[in-house]
C-alpha positions as CSV (number, residue, x, y, z in Angstrom):
1,X,-152.0,46.6,111.2
2,X,-149.6,48.6,109.1
3,X,-148.7,47.7,105.6
4,X,-145.1,48.5,104.5
5,X,-145.4,51.0,101.6
6,X,-141.8,52.2,101.7
7,X,-140.9,53.5,98.3
8,X,-137.3,54.2,97.1
9,X,-136.8,57.0,94.6
10,X,-134.2,56.2,92.0
11,X,-132.2,59.2,90.9
12,X,-129.8,59.5,88.0
13,X,-127.6,62.6,88.1
14,X,-130.0,64.2,90.6
15,X,-133.1,63.6,88.5
16,X,-135.8,61.2,89.8
17,X,-136.3,58.6,87.1
18,X,-138.6,56.2,88.9
19,X,-139.6,54.5,92.1
20,X,-139.0,51.0,93.5
21,X,-140.9,49.5,96.4
22,X,-139.1,47.8,99.3
23,X,-139.5,44.3,98.0
24,X,-138.0,45.2,94.7
25,X,-135.1,46.9,96.5
26,X,-134.6,43.8,98.7
27,X,-134.5,41.6,95.6
28,X,-131.9,43.9,94.0
29,X,-129.7,43.8,97.1
30,X,-130.1,40.0,97.4
31,X,-129.1,39.6,93.7
32,X,-126.0,41.8,94.2
33,X,-125.0,40.0,97.4
34,X,-125.4,36.6,95.8
35,X,-123.1,37.3,92.9
36,X,-119.7,35.9,93.9
37,X,-118.0,37.4,90.8
38,X,-118.6,40.9,92.3
39,X,-116.6,40.0,95.4
40,X,-113.7,38.8,93.2
41,X,-114.0,41.9,91.1
42,X,-114.0,44.1,94.2
43,X,-110.9,42.4,95.6
44,X,-109.0,42.8,92.3
45,X,-110.1,46.4,92.1
46,X,-108.9,47.2,95.6
47,X,-105.5,45.5,94.8
48,X,-105.2,47.7,91.7
49,X,-105.9,50.8,93.7
50,X,-103.2,49.8,96.2
51,X,-100.8,49.2,93.3
52,X,-101.7,52.6,91.9
53,X,-101.0,54.2,95.2
54,X,-97.6,52.5,95.4
55,X,-96.8,53.7,91.9
56,X,-97.8,57.3,92.9
57,X,-95.6,56.9,96.0
58,X,-92.6,55.7,93.9
59,X,-93.1,58.8,91.6
60,X,-93.0,61.1,94.6
61,X,-90.1,59.4,96.3
62,X,-87.3,61.5,94.7
63,X,-89.0,64.7,95.8
64,X,-89.4,63.3,99.3
65,X,-85.8,62.1,99.3
66,X,-84.6,65.5,98.3
67,X,-86.7,67.2,101.0
68,X,-85.6,64.6,103.7
69,X,-81.9,65.0,102.8
70,X,-82.3,68.8,102.8
71,X,-83.9,68.8,106.3
72,X,-81.3,66.4,107.6
73,X,-78.4,68.5,106.2
74,X,-79.9,71.7,107.6
75,X,-80.3,70.2,111.1
76,X,-76.9,68.5,111.4
77,X,-74.6,68.9,108.4
78,X,-71.7,67.2,110.2
79,X,-73.7,64.0,110.8
80,X,-74.9,63.8,107.2
81,X,-71.4,64.4,105.9
82,X,-70.0,61.7,108.3
83,X,-72.7,59.2,107.3
84,X,-72.1,59.7,103.6
85,X,-68.3,59.3,104.0
86,X,-68.6,56.2,106.3
87,X,-71.0,54.2,104.2
88,X,-72.7,56.0,101.3
89,X,-74.6,53.0,100.0
90,X,-76.2,52.2,103.3
91,X,-77.1,55.9,103.8
92,X,-78.6,56.1,100.3
93,X,-80.6,52.9,100.8
94,X,-82.0,54.0,104.2
95,X,-82.8,57.5,102.8
96,X,-84.6,56.0,99.8
97,X,-86.7,53.7,102.0
98,X,-87.6,56.5,104.5
99,X,-88.5,58.7,101.6
100,X,-90.7,56.0,100.0
101,X,-92.5,55.6,103.3
102,X,-93.0,59.4,103.6
103,X,-94.3,59.5,100.0
104,X,-96.6,56.5,100.7
105,X,-98.2,58.1,103.7
106,X,-98.6,61.4,101.8
107,X,-100.5,59.5,99.0
108,X,-102.5,57.4,101.5
109,X,-103.6,60.5,103.5
110,X,-104.2,62.3,100.3
111,X,-106.5,59.5,99.1
112,X,-108.4,59.6,102.5
113,X,-109.3,63.3,102.0
114,X,-109.9,62.9,98.3
115,X,-107.0,65.0,97.3
116,X,-105.5,62.0,95.5
117,X,-107.7,60.0,93.2
118,X,-106.8,56.3,93.1
119,X,-109.8,55.3,90.9
120,X,-111.7,53.4,93.6
121,X,-115.2,52.2,92.5
122,X,-117.6,50.1,94.6
123,X,-118.5,47.2,92.4
124,X,-121.5,46.2,94.4
125,X,-123.0,49.7,94.2
126,X,-122.3,49.9,90.5
127,X,-124.0,46.6,89.9
128,X,-127.0,47.6,92.0
129,X,-127.3,50.8,90.0
130,X,-127.1,48.9,86.8
131,X,-129.9,46.5,87.8
132,X,-132.1,49.4,89.0
133,X,-131.7,51.2,85.7
134,X,-132.6,47.9,83.8
135,X,-135.7,47.3,86.0
136,X,-136.9,50.9,85.4
137,X,-135.8,50.8,81.7
138,X,-133.6,53.9,82.1
139,X,-130.9,54.1,79.5
140,X,-129.1,57.1,81.0
141,X,-125.8,56.3,82.6
142,X,-124.5,58.4,85.4
143,X,-124.5,58.8,89.2
144,X,-127.3,56.6,90.5
145,X,-128.6,57.2,94.0
146,X,-131.5,55.7,96.1
147,X,-133.6,57.8,98.5
148,X,-136.1,56.3,100.9
149,X,-139.5,57.9,100.8
150,X,-141.8,57.0,103.7
151,X,-145.4,56.6,102.6
152,X,-148.5,56.1,104.6
153,X,-149.6,52.5,104.6
154,X,-153.3,51.5,104.3
155,X,-153.3,50.6,108.0
156,X,-152.0,54.0,109.0
157,X,-154.6,55.8,106.9
158,X,-157.5,54.0,108.5
159,X,-156.0,54.5,112.0
160,X,-155.5,58.2,111.3
161,X,-159.0,58.7,110.1
162,X,-160.7,56.8,112.9
163,X,-159.2,59.0,115.7
């Protein structure tokens, strides 16, 4: 018979501030999962991050437009000149849309490799950290992490000594 004595070390900014057992951690996770307001907050936060990415893309569009036009003009100056004289408005619109898409992908891939910060925060993780700090009575705010520490259960100790 093995008793589950799994302990979770709670660390704030890399310093261990306390321990929670597995039942306390399960209760924290259940409370976080049960809060429907967190789901709504997470959805709104993701939409805000997407909007922020679109704004960053719009800010980078003129630079991308200039670069795209420059590359097109270097590759085939006669075609660019003909397109501008035939229908300048259509060429400008297409160029602006293509440049926006290029800028959007640059922001998107920049966010994937953490070169571009969009301000994303996991609301579920933040709430779980807040509840753990309250349970341990830790006032320090910061980066909270949980680390599993495997302990020997009472059953394992008796089995290890009987052999």
